[in-house]
N, C-alpha and C positions, 0 to 999 in steps of 0.2 A: 326636945324631940328632934332627932336628926332628920334632916331632909335629904332624901336620895335623889340624886340627879340622874335623869334618864339620858343615856348616851345614844344619839341617833347617828346612823351611818350617813356620811355626806356623799352625795352623788357628784361624780366629776362633771365639771362644767363643759360647755361646747368648746371653749378655748383650750382646755386641757386635752380633750379628745383630738383636737386638731394637731396639737403639738406631738401627741403620741403617734399619729399617722405620719407626721413629718419625720420623726425619729425612726420609725419602721422603714420608711422609704429610703432614708439615708443609709440604714443598715444593709438593705438590699443592694443599693448602688455600690456600697463599699465591697460587698462580696463579689459583685460582678467585676469591679475594678481589679480585685485580687486574681480572679480567674483570667481576665484579659492579660494582666501582667505575667502570670504564669505561662500563658500561651506565647507571649512575645519572648519570654526568657528561653523557652524551649524551641523557638522559631516555628511555632505552629500558627496557622492562620485560622480565623473564624470559619472560613470556608471548609476547613477540614472536619468541622463538626457537622456540617450540613451538606456535604458532598460525598455521599457513599459511593462504593464501587459501582453500583448499578448505573448511576448517572454518568460516570466516566465512560463506561462501555456503551451506554445508550447514545452518548454524543458521538462516539466513533462510528457506531452503526448508522446513525442519521447522516453523517458526513459521507460515508461510502454510498449510501442510497442516493445522495444528491448528485453524485458524479455520474452524469449520464452522457456517455458517448458510445452508444450501442452497448452500454454496460461494460465496455472494455477500457482499461486504463493503459494507454500506449506508454511503454516504458523505454524502449530504445530501438535503434535500427542498425543494421549491419550492411556493409557493402561487400559484395562477393562478385566473382567472375566465373561463370560456367564455361567450361571448354569440353565440347562433345565431338566425337569423331566417329565416322562411319566409313568402312572400307569394303570394297568388293574386289576380289581377286579372281581372275579368269586366265585361261591359257593364252588368250589373245590380248591380254593387257589388264592393268589394274586401274581402279578408280577410287578416289578418297575425297571426302568432304569434311572439313573441320569448321565448326561453328563456335564463335566466341561471343558470349553475351554477358555484359555486366548487368548487375541488378541490385536493387535495394530491398532488404527484407525488414519488415516492421514486426516487432514483438509486442505482446500485450498480455495482461492477466484479466480474466473475466471476474469483475467484482461480484457478480451474482453467485459465483462459486466459492466465495469466501465463507468458511464455516464459522458464522458469527456466534454459534453456540459454544465454540471453543476459544473465543476471545476471553482473556483473563487479565485481571489487574492485580499486581503485587503491591499491596499497600505499604509494605516495609521498604521496598526499593523504589516505589513510585514509578513502576514500569508497566505499560500496557503491552501485552503480547498478542500479536495478530497472525493467525495461520493463513498462509497464502496458497492459492491453487497453482498448478504448474504454469510456467510461461509457455505461450503458444505463438505460432506464426500467425499474425493477423492478416498480412497481405504481402504479396511479392510483386515488385514493379520492375520488370525488365526494361533496360534502356536500349530500345531498338535503334535509336539514332547512332549509338556507338558500337552496335553489333558488327561483327566481321564474319565473312565466309571465305574460306580458302579451299580452292578446288585443285586437285591433282589428278588429271585424267591422261592416261596413255593415248597414243595417237588413234588406236582403233576403238576406244571407248567413246561413245556418243554422249555429249553433255545434255542433249535434249531427252535422252532416255535414262541412262544410268545416273548421270549427274543430278538430274532433277529428283529422281527417286531417293538418292542419298540425302539430298537437301531436305526433303519432306521428313525423312526418318530422323535426321538430326534435330529438326525443329520440334518434333514430339519429345525428344530426349532432354530438351533444355530445362523445362520446369521441374521434372523429377530430380535433375542434377542440382538445381538451385536449392530445392528443399533439402536435399542431402547435405549440401554445404551448410545450410542454415541450422542443421542439427549437430554441428560439430561441438564437442565439449567446451572448447574455448569460447565460442560465440554464445552458447547457452549460459555459461557462467557469467559472462558480461551482462547478458539480458537479465539474469536473476539478481545480480548486484544492483542493477539500475532499478529493477522493480522494487526491491527493498527500500532503496533510497527515495523513490517516488512516493510510496505509501507512507513511509515515515514522515516525509515533509508534509504530505497532505494532512495527516491526522494530528501531528504536533502543531501545525498552524491552526487547525480548527479548535483543538483543546486550549491552546494558548489564547485564542480570541475570546474564550469564555472564562479566562482567569485560571486555567489549570495547566501549568507548565509540566506536563507529563511526558516522560520519555517513552517513545513508541518503539517496540522491537518486533518488526515483522520477521517471519521465518516461513520457509516452505515445508509443508506437511511431509512431503516425501523425504526431506532431509532430517526430520526429527526436530526436537526442541533446540533452541539456540545454545551455543556453548555455555557451560556453567549452570544449566538448568537441571 
């Protein structure tokens, strides 16, 4: 009579389970190593996977909000000299007063006027584009210590009458003349260039400090997008 042997399924031991877990963990580590090697080969960093566009723009916005100097970022200053003249001609004589006043004009952009909703990040070129508001005159500082007044009065013209009146008139003409000089295309262009450089340096330093060497490209909304966009 043949005896049939009953085959029982053998349960894995605790030691075998442990080694299976070790093998699985090793497999996961190997896959992670391959991914990391691929990232290094393509010169990509781990931060690229966990630093979306929103975080870069958010960092730039936070930096702009932290710069508080009456919400204005002083960008440059210009030195000008206003020359105003007032003349009175009468049959009995002429009178003229010339006033020369040097001044310093400070320019700035209002950070509160930056349209943060239009800030955009180009992931392909790694460029953050920042639209800027117009440059404005922040303050005018006439240097009265170096101001000059030249009077030309004929013999019959009284300095206490006509001369003083002309001086008062020229005094009121100085500030408008300085503002006019400050709006010249050459000075405004210089102020814009300096504003772009200041904002670029501010934001690139802030982004670099958090490990994001992003190129910042500020531009003025009134001038359209930067060249090549």
